[in-house]
N, CA, C, O and the ligand as a Tripos MOL2 file, in Angstrom:
@<TRIPOS>MOLECULE
protein
  285   283    72     0     0
PROTEIN
NO_CHARGES

@<TRIPOS>ATOM
      1 N          32.0020   -7.4810   39.2170 N.3       1 MET1
      2 CA         31.1340   -6.8560   40.2330 C.3       1 MET1
      3 C          31.5660   -7.3220   41.6260 C.2       1 MET1
      4 O          31.9310   -8.4820   41.8200 O.2       1 MET1
      5 N          31.5190   -6.4350   42.5510 N.am      2 LEU2
      6 CA         31.8660   -6.7890   43.9240 C.3       2 LEU2
      7 C          30.9020   -7.8380   44.4690 C.2       2 LEU2
      8 O          29.7040   -7.8140   44.1850 O.2       2 LEU2
      9 N          31.4440   -8.7430   45.2490 N.am      3 VAL3
     10 CA         30.6270   -9.7960   45.8390 C.3       3 VAL3
     11 C          29.5030   -9.2120   46.6820 C.2       3 VAL3
     12 O          28.3610   -9.6660   46.6150 O.2       3 VAL3
     13 N          29.8350   -8.2080   47.4690 N.am      4 ALA4
     14 CA         28.8230   -7.6040   48.3320 C.3       4 ALA4
     15 C          27.6740   -7.0060   47.5070 C.2       4 ALA4
     16 O          26.5190   -7.0160   47.9340 O.2       4 ALA4
     17 N          28.0080   -6.4890   46.3270 N.am      5 GLN5
     18 CA         26.9850   -5.9070   45.4540 C.3       5 GLN5
     19 C          26.0770   -7.0000   44.8900 C.2       5 GLN5
     20 O          24.8680   -6.8050   44.7640 O.2       5 GLN5
     21 N          26.6610   -8.1480   44.5520 N.am      6 ARG6
     22 CA         25.8680   -9.2850   44.0580 C.3       6 ARG6
     23 C          24.9140   -9.7700   45.1370 C.2       6 ARG6
     24 O          23.7500  -10.0650   44.8650 O.2       6 ARG6
     25 N          25.4170   -9.8500   46.3630 N.am      7 VAL7
     26 CA         24.5930  -10.3030   47.4870 C.3       7 VAL7
     27 C          23.4640   -9.3030   47.7170 C.2       7 VAL7
     28 O          22.3090   -9.6770   47.9230 O.2       7 VAL7
     29 N          23.8260   -8.0390   47.6770 N.am      8 ASN8
     30 CA         22.8590   -6.9600   47.8290 C.3       8 ASN8
     31 C          21.7340   -7.1080   46.7940 C.2       8 ASN8
     32 O          20.5540   -7.0380   47.1400 O.2       8 ASN8
     33 N          22.1010   -7.3100   45.5430 N.am      9 ASP9
     34 CA         21.1170   -7.4460   44.4630 C.3       9 ASP9
     35 C          20.2300   -8.6760   44.6590 C.2       9 ASP9
     36 O          19.0250   -8.6330   44.4110 O.2       9 ASP9
     37 N          20.8460   -9.7680   45.1070 N.am     10 PHE10
     38 CA         20.1020  -11.0130   45.3030 C.3      10 PHE10
     39 C          19.0390  -10.8400   46.3840 C.2      10 PHE10
     40 O          17.8810  -11.2120   46.1910 O.2      10 PHE10
     41 N          19.4370  -10.2760   47.5190 N.am     11 ILE11
     42 CA         18.5000  -10.0960   48.6350 C.3      11 ILE11
     43 C          17.4090   -9.1020   48.2570 C.2      11 ILE11
     44 O          16.2400   -9.2940   48.5880 O.2      11 ILE11
     45 N          17.7980   -8.0480   47.5680 N.am     12 THR12
     46 CA         16.8210   -7.0440   47.1440 C.3      12 THR12
     47 C          15.8150   -7.6600   46.1720 C.2      12 THR12
     48 O          14.6340   -7.3100   46.1840 O.2      12 THR12
     49 N          16.2930   -8.5780   45.3310 N.am     13 GLY13
     50 CA         15.4230   -9.2420   44.3590 C.3      13 GLY13
     51 C          14.3900  -10.1390   45.0140 C.2      13 GLY13
     52 O          13.3210  -10.3750   44.4510 O.2      13 GLY13
     53 N          14.7040  -10.6430   46.2090 N.am     14 LEU14
     54 CA         13.7920  -11.5410   46.9270 C.3      14 LEU14
     55 C          12.7720  -10.7900   47.7660 C.2      14 LEU14
     56 O          11.7890  -11.3740   48.2220 O.2      14 LEU14
     57 N          12.9970   -9.5150   47.9690 N.am     15 ARG15
     58 CA         12.1220   -8.6930   48.8070 C.3      15 ARG15
     59 C          10.6650   -8.8810   48.4310 C.2      15 ARG15
     60 O          10.3770   -8.8890   47.2340 O.2      15 ARG15
     61 N           9.7230   -9.0340   49.3470 N.am     16 PRO16
     62 CA          9.8920   -8.8630   50.7990 C.3      16 PRO16
     63 C          10.2710  -10.1530   51.5240 C.2      16 PRO16
     64 O          10.2090  -10.2090   52.7520 O.2      16 PRO16
     65 N          10.6580  -11.1770   50.7900 N.am     17 ASP17
     66 CA         11.0270  -12.4350   51.4300 C.3      17 ASP17
     67 C          12.4280  -12.3590   52.0260 C.2      17 ASP17
     68 O          13.2840  -11.6050   51.5630 O.2      17 ASP17
     69 N          12.6340  -13.1600   53.0630 N.am     18 ALA18
     70 CA         13.9310  -13.2120   53.7260 C.3      18 ALA18
     71 C          14.6670  -14.4850   53.3030 C.2      18 ALA18
     72 O          14.0450  -15.4690   52.9020 O.2      18 ALA18
     73 N          15.9710  -14.4520   53.3960 N.am     19 VAL19
     74 CA         16.7690  -15.6100   53.0230 C.3      19 VAL19
     75 C          17.8460  -15.8380   54.0900 C.2      19 VAL19
     76 O          18.3790  -14.8880   54.6620 O.2      19 VAL19
     77 N          18.1540  -17.1140   54.3470 N.am     20 CYS20
     78 CA         19.1700  -17.4170   55.3520 C.3      20 CYS20
     79 C          20.5630  -17.4340   54.7160 C.2      20 CYS20
     80 O          20.7090  -17.4850   53.4950 O.2      20 CYS20
     81 N          21.5640  -17.3890   55.5660 N.am     21 ASP21
     82 CA         22.9410  -17.3680   55.0820 C.3      21 ASP21
     83 C          23.2630  -18.5910   54.2340 C.2      21 ASP21
     84 O          23.9810  -18.5030   53.2380 O.2      21 ASP21
     85 N          22.7260  -19.7200   54.6410 N.am     22 ARG22
     86 CA         23.0310  -20.9650   53.9410 C.3      22 ARG22
     87 C          22.5150  -20.9420   52.4960 C.2      22 ARG22
     88 O          23.2410  -21.2910   51.5660 O.2      22 ARG22
     89 N          21.2430  -20.5230   52.3170 N.am     23 CYS23
     90 CA         20.6750  -20.4670   50.9710 C.3      23 CYS23
     91 C          21.3830  -19.4030   50.1370 C.2      23 CYS23
     92 O          21.6130  -19.5820   48.9410 O.2      23 CYS23
     93 N          21.7190  -18.3060   50.7820 N.am     24 LEU24
     94 CA         22.4390  -17.2360   50.0920 C.3      24 LEU24
     95 C          23.7880  -17.7640   49.6140 C.2      24 LEU24
     96 O          24.2220  -17.5020   48.4920 O.2      24 LEU24
     97 N          24.4220  -18.5000   50.4830 N.am     25 CYS25
     98 CA         25.7300  -19.0820   50.1800 C.3      25 CYS25
     99 C          25.6390  -19.9750   48.9460 C.2      25 CYS25
    100 O          26.4960  -19.9180   48.0650 O.2      25 CYS25
    101 N          24.5880  -20.8040   48.8910 N.am     26 GLU26
    102 CA         24.4100  -21.7030   47.7520 C.3      26 GLU26
    103 C          24.0630  -20.9270   46.4900 C.2      26 GLU26
    104 O          24.5820  -21.2170   45.4130 O.2      26 GLU26
    105 N          23.1940  -19.9510   46.6230 N.am     27 ALA27
    106 CA         22.7750  -19.1640   45.4660 C.3      27 ALA27
    107 C          23.9380  -18.3800   44.8670 C.2      27 ALA27
    108 O          24.0070  -18.1810   43.6540 O.2      27 ALA27
    109 N          24.8350  -17.9440   45.7160 N.am     28 MET28
    110 CA         25.9810  -17.1430   45.2670 C.3      28 MET28
    111 C          27.1870  -18.0010   44.9270 C.2      28 MET28
    112 O          28.2120  -17.4970   44.4690 O.2      28 MET28
    113 N          27.0510  -19.3230   45.1600 N.am     29 SER29
    114 CA         28.1630  -20.2430   44.9240 C.3      29 SER29
    115 C          29.4060  -19.8890   45.7330 C.2      29 SER29
    116 O          30.5350  -20.0280   45.2610 O.2      29 SER29
    117 N          29.1750  -19.4290   46.9600 N.am     30 PHE30
    118 CA         30.3120  -19.1720   47.8480 C.3      30 PHE30
    119 C          30.8580  -20.5160   48.2890 C.2      30 PHE30
    120 O          30.1080  -21.4770   48.4570 O.2      30 PHE30
    121 N          32.1460  -20.5790   48.4730 N.am     31 ASN31
    122 CA         32.6960  -21.8400   48.9570 C.3      31 ASN31
    123 C          32.7700  -21.9000   50.4750 C.2      31 ASN31
    124 O          33.1460  -22.9300   51.0340 O.2      31 ASN31
    125 N          32.4200  -20.8240   51.1420 N.am     32 SER32
    126 CA         32.3870  -20.9120   52.5990 C.3      32 SER32
    127 C          31.1760  -20.1990   53.1730 C.2      32 SER32
    128 O          30.8470  -19.0760   52.7910 O.2      32 SER32
    129 N          30.5200  -20.8870   54.1030 N.am     33 HIS33
    130 CA         29.3500  -20.3340   54.7710 C.3      33 HIS33
    131 C          29.7590  -19.0990   55.5720 C.2      33 HIS33
    132 O          28.9970  -18.1380   55.6830 O.2      33 HIS33
    133 N          30.9660  -19.1380   56.1250 N.am     34 ALA34
    134 CA         31.4560  -18.0160   56.9230 C.3      34 ALA34
    135 C          31.5360  -16.7440   56.0850 C.2      34 ALA34
    136 O          31.2880  -15.6420   56.5750 O.2      34 ALA34
    137 N          31.8840  -16.9200   54.8220 N.am     35 HIS35
    138 CA         31.9870  -15.7810   53.9090 C.3      35 HIS35
    139 C          30.6160  -15.1170   53.7270 C.2      35 HIS35
    140 O          30.4940  -13.8930   53.7700 O.2      35 HIS35
    141 N          29.5960  -15.9460   53.5220 N.am     36 ALA36
    142 CA         28.2290  -15.4330   53.3500 C.3      36 ALA36
    143 C          27.7790  -14.7200   54.6250 C.2      36 ALA36
    144 O          27.1940  -13.6380   54.5700 O.2      36 ALA36
    145 N          28.0620  -15.3430   55.7790 N.am     37 ALA37
    146 CA         27.6490  -14.7660   57.0560 C.3      37 ALA37
    147 C          28.3480  -13.4290   57.3070 C.2      37 ALA37
    148 O          27.7720  -12.5100   57.8890 O.2      37 ALA37
    149 N          29.5830  -13.3410   56.8610 N.am     38 GLN38
    150 CA         30.3580  -12.1090   57.0290 C.3      38 GLN38
    151 C          29.7040  -10.9660   56.2430 C.2      38 GLN38
    152 O          29.5900   -9.8420   56.7330 O.2      38 GLN38
    153 N          29.2820  -11.2770   55.0240 N.am     39 ILE39
    154 CA         28.6770  -10.2450   54.1700 C.3      39 ILE39
    155 C          27.2830   -9.8610   54.6640 C.2      39 ILE39
    156 O          26.9590   -8.6760   54.7460 O.2      39 ILE39
    157 N          26.4570  -10.8590   54.9940 N.am     40 THR40
    158 CA         25.1120  -10.5180   55.4620 C.3      40 THR40
    159 C          25.1890   -9.8170   56.8180 C.2      40 THR40
    160 O          24.3560   -8.9680   57.1360 O.2      40 THR40
    161 N          26.2020  -10.1810   57.6180 N.am     41 GLY41
    162 CA         26.3890   -9.5170   58.8970 C.3      41 GLY41
    163 C          26.6760   -8.0400   58.7060 C.2      41 GLY41
    164 O          26.1780   -7.1930   59.4470 O.2      41 GLY41
    165 N          27.4860   -7.7430   57.7010 N.am     42 ALA42
    166 CA         27.8390   -6.3580   57.3920 C.3      42 ALA42
    167 C          26.6220   -5.6090   56.8340 C.2      42 ALA42
    168 O          26.3590   -4.4650   57.2040 O.2      42 ALA42
    169 N          25.8870   -6.2760   55.9400 N.am     43 LEU43
    170 CA         24.6950   -5.6400   55.3500 C.3      43 LEU43
    171 C          23.6430   -5.3900   56.4260 C.2      43 LEU43
    172 O          22.9240   -4.3910   56.3920 O.2      43 LEU43
    173 N          23.5650   -6.3270   57.3950 N.am     44 GLY44
    174 CA         22.5690   -6.2290   58.4520 C.3      44 GLY44
    175 C          22.7640   -5.0280   59.3610 C.2      44 GLY44
    176 O          21.8410   -4.6230   60.0670 O.2      44 GLY44
    177 N          23.9460   -4.4630   59.3460 N.am     45 THR45
    178 CA         24.2040   -3.2860   60.1790 C.3      45 THR45
    179 C          23.7330   -2.0030   59.4910 C.2      45 THR45
    180 O          23.7010   -0.9410   60.1130 O.2      45 THR45
    181 N          23.3690   -2.0980   58.2140 N.am     46 THR46
    182 CA         22.8940   -0.9190   57.4950 C.3      46 THR46
    183 C          21.3740   -0.8160   57.6030 C.2      46 THR46
    184 O          20.7050   -1.7970   57.9270 O.2      46 THR46
    185 N          20.8410    0.3500   57.3370 N.am     47 SER47
    186 CA         19.3940    0.5530   57.4450 C.3      47 SER47
    187 C          18.6520   -0.0360   56.2420 C.2      47 SER47
    188 O          17.4230   -0.1010   56.2410 O.2      47 SER47
    189 N          19.3960   -0.4630   55.2230 N.am     48 ASP48
    190 CA         18.7700   -1.0220   54.0230 C.3      48 ASP48
    191 C          18.3320   -2.4700   54.2110 C.2      48 ASP48
    192 O          17.5070   -2.9860   53.4560 O.2      48 ASP48
    193 N          18.9040   -3.1250   55.2410 N.am     49 PHE49
    194 CA         18.6190   -4.5380   55.4530 C.3      49 PHE49
    195 C          18.2460   -4.8130   56.8930 C.2      49 PHE49
    196 O          18.6460   -4.1020   57.8150 O.2      49 PHE49
    197 N          17.4600   -5.8760   57.0560 N.am     50 ASP50
    198 CA         16.9920   -6.2700   58.3710 C.3      50 ASP50
    199 C          17.4360   -7.7150   58.5960 C.2      50 ASP50
    200 O          17.0060   -8.6190   57.8800 O.2      50 ASP50
    201 N          18.2920   -7.9270   59.5870 N.am     51 ARG51
    202 CA         18.7970   -9.2740   59.8530 C.3      51 ARG51
    203 C          18.2870   -9.7260   61.2120 C.2      51 ARG51
    204 O          18.5490   -9.0800   62.2260 O.2      51 ARG51
    205 N          17.5730  -10.8130   61.2310 N.am     52 ARG52
    206 CA         16.9770  -11.2960   62.4750 C.3      52 ARG52
    207 C          16.6400  -12.7770   62.3760 C.2      52 ARG52
    208 O          16.8250  -13.4110   61.3370 O.2      52 ARG52
    209 N          16.1350  -13.3150   63.5000 N.am     53 GLN53
    210 CA         15.7020  -14.7050   63.5100 C.3      53 GLN53
    211 C          14.3630  -14.7840   62.7940 C.2      53 GLN53
    212 O          13.4690  -13.9870   63.0780 O.2      53 GLN53
    213 N          14.2060  -15.7220   61.8800 N.am     54 GLY54
    214 CA         12.9530  -15.8340   61.1600 C.3      54 GLY54
    215 C          12.9770  -16.9940   60.2020 C.2      54 GLY54
    216 O          13.9200  -17.7850   60.1900 O.2      54 GLY54
    217 N          11.9170  -17.0990   59.3820 N.am     55 GLN55
    218 CA         11.8410  -18.2080   58.4440 C.3      55 GLN55
    219 C          12.4190  -17.8290   57.0890 C.2      55 GLN55
    220 O          12.0770  -16.7920   56.5210 O.2      55 GLN55
    221 N          13.2800  -18.6660   56.5930 N.am     56 CYS56
    222 CA         13.8620  -18.4580   55.2670 C.3      56 CYS56
    223 C          12.8140  -18.7930   54.2140 C.2      56 CYS56
    224 O          12.1280  -19.8090   54.3210 O.2      56 CYS56
    225 N          12.6870  -17.9490   53.2030 N.am     57 SER57
    226 CA         11.6680  -18.1640   52.1710 C.3      57 SER57
    227 C          12.0590  -19.3000   51.2290 C.2      57 SER57
    228 O          11.2100  -19.8120   50.5000 O.2      57 SER57
    229 N          13.3090  -19.6950   51.2320 N.am     58 LEU58
    230 CA         13.7740  -20.7340   50.3130 C.3      58 LEU58
    231 C          13.7860  -22.1220   50.9490 C.2      58 LEU58
    232 O          13.2260  -23.0630   50.3870 O.2      58 LEU58
    233 N          14.4160  -22.2590   52.1110 N.am     59 CYS59
    234 CA         14.4970  -23.5810   52.7410 C.3      59 CYS59
    235 C          13.4420  -23.7730   53.8310 C.2      59 CYS59
    236 O          13.2840  -24.8770   54.3530 O.2      59 CYS59
    237 N          12.7230  -22.7080   54.1750 N.am     60 LYS60
    238 CA         11.6320  -22.7500   55.1620 C.3      60 LYS60
    239 C          12.0970  -23.0730   56.5720 C.2      60 LYS60
    240 O          11.2750  -23.4200   57.4200 O.2      60 LYS60
    241 N          13.3800  -22.9690   56.8450 N.am     61 ASN61
    242 CA         13.8910  -23.2270   58.1800 C.3      61 ASN61
    243 C          13.9090  -21.9410   58.9990 C.2      61 ASN61
    244 O          14.0290  -20.8430   58.4550 O.2      61 ASN61
    245 N          13.7870  -22.0960   60.3140 N.am     62 GLU62
    246 CA         13.8890  -20.9700   61.2290 C.3      62 GLU62
    247 C          15.3560  -20.7760   61.5850 C.2      62 GLU62
    248 O          15.9630  -21.6260   62.2380 O.2      62 GLU62
    249 N          15.9040  -19.6900   61.1670 N.am     63 ARG63
    250 CA         17.2960  -19.3880   61.4890 C.3      63 ARG63
    251 C          17.5280  -17.9010   61.2570 C.2      63 ARG63
    252 O          16.5850  -17.1490   61.0090 O.2      63 ARG63
    253 N          18.7710  -17.4850   61.3380 N.am     64 THR64
    254 CA         19.0430  -16.0770   61.0980 C.3      64 THR64
    255 C          18.8820  -15.7800   59.6140 C.2      64 THR64
    256 O          19.5500  -16.3850   58.7750 O.2      64 THR64
    257 N          17.9980  -14.8520   59.2980 N.am     65 VAL65
    258 CA         17.7220  -14.5080   57.9110 C.3      65 VAL65
    259 C          17.9450  -13.0080   57.6990 C.2      65 VAL65
    260 O          18.0230  -12.2280   58.6480 O.2      65 VAL65
    261 N          18.0410  -12.6410   56.4430 N.am     66 ILE66
    262 CA         18.1860  -11.2260   56.1250 C.3      66 ILE66
    263 C          17.1950  -10.8600   55.0240 C.2      66 ILE66
    264 O          16.9610  -11.6360   54.0970 O.2      66 ILE66
    265 N          16.6180   -9.6700   55.1420 N.am     67 ARG67
    266 CA         15.7010   -9.2080   54.1000 C.3      67 ARG67
    267 C          16.0080   -7.7360   53.8020 C.2      67 ARG67
    268 O          16.5530   -7.0090   54.6320 O.2      67 ARG67
    269 N          15.6400   -7.3360   52.6030 N.am     68 ALA68
    270 CA         15.8530   -5.9310   52.2210 C.3      68 ALA68
    271 C          14.6520   -5.1190   52.6940 C.2      68 ALA68
    272 O          13.5070   -5.5430   52.5400 O.2      68 ALA68
    273 N          14.9190   -3.9660   53.2610 N.am     69 ASN69
    274 CA         13.8370   -3.0850   53.6800 C.3      69 ASN69
    275 C          13.2670   -2.3700   52.4490 C.2      69 ASN69
    276 O          13.9340   -2.2080   51.4270 O.2      69 ASN69
    277 N          12.0130   -1.9520   52.5930 N.am     70 ARG70
    278 CA         11.3810   -1.1810   51.5380 C.3      70 ARG70
    279 C          12.1500    0.1250   51.3490 C.2      70 ARG70
    280 O          12.5470    0.7710   52.3180 O.2      70 ARG70
    281 N          12.3440    0.4850   50.1470 N.am     71 THR71
    282 CA         13.1060    1.7210   49.9110 C.3      71 THR71
    283 C          12.1580    2.8960   49.7750 C.2      71 THR71
    284 O          12.6010    4.0270   49.5720 O.2      71 THR71
    285 ZN         17.3970  -20.9400   53.6770 Zn       72 ZN72
@<TRIPOS>BOND
     1     1     2 1
     2     2     3 1
     3     3     4 2
     4     3     5 am
     5     5     6 1
     6     6     7 1
     7     7     8 2
     8     7     9 am
     9     9    10 1
    10    10    11 1
    11    11    12 2
    12    11    13 am
    13    13    14 1
    14    14    15 1
    15    15    16 2
    16    15    17 am
    17    17    18 1
    18    18    19 1
    19    19    20 2
    20    19    21 am
    21    21    22 1
    22    22    23 1
    23    23    24 2
    24    23    25 am
    25    25    26 1
    26    26    27 1
    27    27    28 2
    28    27    29 am
    29    29    30 1
    30    30    31 1
    31    31    32 2
    32    31    33 am
    33    33    34 1
    34    34    35 1
    35    35    36 2
    36    35    37 am
    37    37    38 1
    38    38    39 1
    39    39    40 2
    40    39    41 am
    41    41    42 1
    42    42    43 1
    43    43    44 2
    44    43    45 am
    45    45    46 1
    46    46    47 1
    47    47    48 2
    48    47    49 am
    49    49    50 1
    50    50    51 1
    51    51    52 2
    52    51    53 am
    53    53    54 1
    54    54    55 1
    55    55    56 2
    56    55    57 am
    57    57    58 1
    58    58    59 1
    59    59    60 2
    60    59    61 am
    61    61    62 1
    62    62    63 1
    63    63    64 2
    64    63    65 am
    65    65    66 1
    66    66    67 1
    67    67    68 2
    68    67    69 am
    69    69    70 1
    70    70    71 1
    71    71    72 2
    72    71    73 am
    73    73    74 1
    74    74    75 1
    75    75    76 2
    76    75    77 am
    77    77    78 1
    78    78    79 1
    79    79    80 2
    80    79    81 am
    81    81    82 1
    82    82    83 1
    83    83    84 2
    84    83    85 am
    85    85    86 1
    86    86    87 1
    87    87    88 2
    88    87    89 am
    89    89    90 1
    90    90    91 1
    91    91    92 2
    92    91    93 am
    93    93    94 1
    94    94    95 1
    95    95    96 2
    96    95    97 am
    97    97    98 1
    98    98    99 1
    99    99   100 2
   100    99   101 am
   101   101   102 1
   102   102   103 1
   103   103   104 2
   104   103   105 am
   105   105   106 1
   106   106   107 1
   107   107   108 2
   108   107   109 am
   109   109   110 1
   110   110   111 1
   111   111   112 2
   112   111   113 am
   113   113   114 1
   114   114   115 1
   115   115   116 2
   116   115   117 am
   117   117   118 1
   118   118   119 1
   119   119   120 2
   120   119   121 am
   121   121   122 1
   122   122   123 1
   123   123   124 2
   124   123   125 am
   125   125   126 1
   126   126   127 1
   127   127   128 2
   128   127   129 am
   129   129   130 1
   130   130   131 1
   131   131   132 2
   132   131   133 am
   133   133   134 1
   134   134   135 1
   135   135   136 2
   136   135   137 am
   137   137   138 1
   138   138   139 1
   139   139   140 2
   140   139   141 am
   141   141   142 1
   142   142   143 1
   143   143   144 2
   144   143   145 am
   145   145   146 1
   146   146   147 1
   147   147   148 2
   148   147   149 am
   149   149   150 1
   150   150   151 1
   151   151   152 2
   152   151   153 am
   153   153   154 1
   154   154   155 1
   155   155   156 2
   156   155   157 am
   157   157   158 1
   158   158   159 1
   159   159   160 2
   160   159   161 am
   161   161   162 1
   162   162   163 1
   163   163   164 2
   164   163   165 am
   165   165   166 1
   166   166   167 1
   167   167   168 2
   168   167   169 am
   169   169   170 1
   170   170   171 1
   171   171   172 2
   172   171   173 am
   173   173   174 1
   174   174   175 1
   175   175   176 2
   176   175   177 am
   177   177   178 1
   178   178   179 1
   179   179   180 2
   180   179   181 am
   181   181   182 1
   182   182   183 1
   183   183   184 2
   184   183   185 am
   185   185   186 1
   186   186   187 1
   187   187   188 2
   188   187   189 am
   189   189   190 1
   190   190   191 1
   191   191   192 2
   192   191   193 am
   193   193   194 1
   194   194   195 1
   195   195   196 2
   196   195   197 am
   197   197   198 1
   198   198   199 1
   199   199   200 2
   200   199   201 am
   201   201   202 1
   202   202   203 1
   203   203   204 2
   204   203   205 am
   205   205   206 1
   206   206   207 1
   207   207   208 2
   208   207   209 am
   209   209   210 1
   210   210   211 1
   211   211   212 2
   212   211   213 am
   213   213   214 1
   214   214   215 1
   215   215   216 2
   216   215   217 am
   217   217   218 1
   218   218   219 1
   219   219   220 2
   220   219   221 am
   221   221   222 1
   222   222   223 1
   223   223   224 2
   224   223   225 am
   225   225   226 1
   226   226   227 1
   227   227   228 2
   228   227   229 am
   229   229   230 1
   230   230   231 1
   231   231   232 2
   232   231   233 am
   233   233   234 1
   234   234   235 1
   235   235   236 2
   236   235   237 am
   237   237   238 1
   238   238   239 1
   239   239   240 2
   240   239   241 am
   241   241   242 1
   242   242   243 1
   243   243   244 2
   244   243   245 am
   245   245   246 1
   246   246   247 1
   247   247   248 2
   248   247   249 am
   249   249   250 1
   250   250   251 1
   251   251   252 2
   252   251   253 am
   253   253   254 1
   254   254   255 1
   255   255   256 2
   256   255   257 am
   257   257   258 1
   258   258   259 1
   259   259   260 2
   260   259   261 am
   261   261   262 1
   262   262   263 1
   263   263   264 2
   264   263   265 am
   265   265   266 1
   266   266   267 1
   267   267   268 2
   268   267   269 am
   269   269   270 1
   270   270   271 1
   271   271   272 2
   272   271   273 am
   273   273   274 1
   274   274   275 1
   275   275   276 2
   276   275   277 am
   277   277   278 1
   278   278   279 1
   279   279   280 2
   280   279   281 am
   281   281   282 1
   282   282   283 1
   283   283   284 2
@<TRIPOS>SUBSTRUCTURE
     1 MET1         2 RESIDUE 1 A MET
     2 LEU2         6 RESIDUE 1 A LEU
     3 VAL3        10 RESIDUE 1 A VAL
     4 ALA4        14 RESIDUE 1 A ALA
     5 GLN5        18 RESIDUE 1 A GLN
     6 ARG6        22 RESIDUE 1 A ARG
     7 VAL7        26 RESIDUE 1 A VAL
     8 ASN8        30 RESIDUE 1 A ASN
     9 ASP9        34 RESIDUE 1 A ASP
    10 PHE10       38 RESIDUE 1 A PHE
    11 ILE11       42 RESIDUE 1 A ILE
    12 THR12       46 RESIDUE 1 A THR
    13 GLY13       50 RESIDUE 1 A GLY
    14 LEU14       54 RESIDUE 1 A LEU
    15 ARG15       58 RESIDUE 1 A ARG
    16 PRO16       62 RESIDUE 1 A PRO
    17 ASP17       66 RESIDUE 1 A ASP
    18 ALA18       70 RESIDUE 1 A ALA
    19 VAL19       74 RESIDUE 1 A VAL
    20 CYS20       78 RESIDUE 1 A CYS
    21 ASP21       82 RESIDUE 1 A ASP
    22 ARG22       86 RESIDUE 1 A ARG
    23 CYS23       90 RESIDUE 1 A CYS
    24 LEU24       94 RESIDUE 1 A LEU
    25 CYS25       98 RESIDUE 1 A CYS
    26 GLU26      102 RESIDUE 1 A GLU
    27 ALA27      106 RESIDUE 1 A ALA
    28 MET28      110 RESIDUE 1 A MET
    29 SER29      114 RESIDUE 1 A SER
    30 PHE30      118 RESIDUE 1 A PHE
    31 ASN31      122 RESIDUE 1 A ASN
    32 SER32      126 RESIDUE 1 A SER
    33 HIS33      130 RESIDUE 1 A HIS
    34 ALA34      134 RESIDUE 1 A ALA
    35 HIS35      138 RESIDUE 1 A HIS
    36 ALA36      142 RESIDUE 1 A ALA
    37 ALA37      146 RESIDUE 1 A ALA
    38 GLN38      150 RESIDUE 1 A GLN
    39 ILE39      154 RESIDUE 1 A ILE
    40 THR40      158 RESIDUE 1 A THR
    41 GLY41      162 RESIDUE 1 A GLY
    42 ALA42      166 RESIDUE 1 A ALA
    43 LEU43      170 RESIDUE 1 A LEU
    44 GLY44      174 RESIDUE 1 A GLY
    45 THR45      178 RESIDUE 1 A THR
    46 THR46      182 RESIDUE 1 A THR
    47 SER47      186 RESIDUE 1 A SER
    48 ASP48      190 RESIDUE 1 A ASP
    49 PHE49      194 RESIDUE 1 A PHE
    50 ASP50      198 RESIDUE 1 A ASP
    51 ARG51      202 RESIDUE 1 A ARG
    52 ARG52      206 RESIDUE 1 A ARG
    53 GLN53      210 RESIDUE 1 A GLN
    54 GLY54      214 RESIDUE 1 A GLY
    55 GLN55      218 RESIDUE 1 A GLN
    56 CYS56      222 RESIDUE 1 A CYS
    57 SER57      226 RESIDUE 1 A SER
    58 LEU58      230 RESIDUE 1 A LEU
    59 CYS59      234 RESIDUE 1 A CYS
    60 LYS60      238 RESIDUE 1 A LYS
    61 ASN61      242 RESIDUE 1 A ASN
    62 GLU62      246 RESIDUE 1 A GLU
    63 ARG63      250 RESIDUE 1 A ARG
    64 THR64      254 RESIDUE 1 A THR
    65 VAL65      258 RESIDUE 1 A VAL
    66 ILE66      262 RESIDUE 1 A ILE
    67 ARG67      266 RESIDUE 1 A ARG
    68 ALA68      270 RESIDUE 1 A ALA
    69 ASN69      274 RESIDUE 1 A ASN
    70 ARG70      278 RESIDUE 1 A ARG
    71 THR71      282 RESIDUE 1 A THR
    72 ZN72       285 GROUP 0 **** ****
């Protein structure tokens, strides 16, 4: 399965909660944070996802998070 599809499924599964790049990176076992940020950055440009400053539902930190929009 494509990495982007796995990330897509993970974020959609957490809906309506948001997740930060760091937690996503750990959940997906990415070896680079930049890789996770690259994918969420790309997803954030689509209408299916909302990427903004907010609280991560997993680590509870305020940082850039991404959430899936209601379909
Ligand atoms: Zn987090």
